[in-house]
N, C-alpha and C positions, 0 to 999 in steps of 0.2 A: 716929355722926359720918358726914357725907356728904363724899366727896371726888370729884375729878374729875382724870383723868389728861389732862394737855396734852402733846402731842408737838410738838416744833418740828423741822421737817426742813429743813436748809439744804443744798439741792442745786440743781444747774442742769443743764439739759440744753441741748446746742448742736446745731444743724442748720447744717453747713457746705456751701455749694455752690461749684463752680468750684475745688475743693482741688487742690492740687500736692503731691508729695513731692520735696524736694530733697536729693539724695545728694552728699555731699562725699567725695572720695577725693584725698588728697594736695592739690595745688593746682587740681583740676579739680571742677566740679559740673555735675549734669544734673538737669532737672526732669522728673518723670513725672504725667502728669494722672490724677487719682484720682477726680474727680467729686464725688458727695454723701457726706459724712461725717455720722454720727449719733453724738454722744458722750453718754454717760450721766454723770448729775451727780457720781458720785464720782470721775470721771476728769479733771474740768475744771481746767485749769491756766492762769493768767493768762499772756498773752504780750504783748510789747512790739515795737514797730518797730525795725529796725536802720537805723543811719545808715551807709549804705554808702560815703559820702563820707570818713567819719572811722574806718572800721572795718578790721579785718585781713582782711576779706572783699573788699576791693577788688581784690586780686592774683590772685584766682581766674580760671579760664578756663571758659566754658560751652562743654559739648560735648553732642552728641546723647544721647538717651535710650539708644540701643544701645551707644554708646561707654563711657557712664558705668557701664552694668551690666556690661560686659565688663571695665573697669578694677577694678571692686569685685570681681568673680569672680576675677580674678588676684591681687588683695591678700588675699582670703580664703584661696585656696589657698597663698599663700606663708606666711601666718600659720599655717595648719594643719600646714604641713611643719615650721615651727619648733616648734610645740607638740608634735609628734611626736618630734623630737630631743631637745627638753628632757625629755619624758616618759621616753624611753629612758634618757637620762643618769641621770636621778633613779633609775629602777628598778635600773639597774646598780649603784648605790651603796646600794640598800635604802632609799630614802627616798621616801615617798609624794609624788606630785605632783598638784596640783590647779591647773588653768588658771583664770584669773580669770573667763573666760566661764562656765565650769561652776559656780563659786560664785554668779555673778550670778543664775542660774537659780533657785537655791535661797534667795535673799534673802528671797522673800515666801512 
């Protein structure tokens, strides 16, 4: 018997230009220019538009890139301090503590 192997690959690659990264912290946001992005096919996700007039994002305040990065760093530091306190409290009681962030890293 003769047979043929047929392979169908459903992948798409995207080349994005003039991209920005929008960072949200509390009720503020800042945009960082990122330039050109090449996204490999297995990482493609469909996106839609956001209706800013009727969304929860209309109450956000835009700040500079430097300011949003500083606010983000402060929030991250606060979060890390909370995690240390929780970890210490759990360890004192003999209970293992795993932060949500550390579990997310092992998800894949």
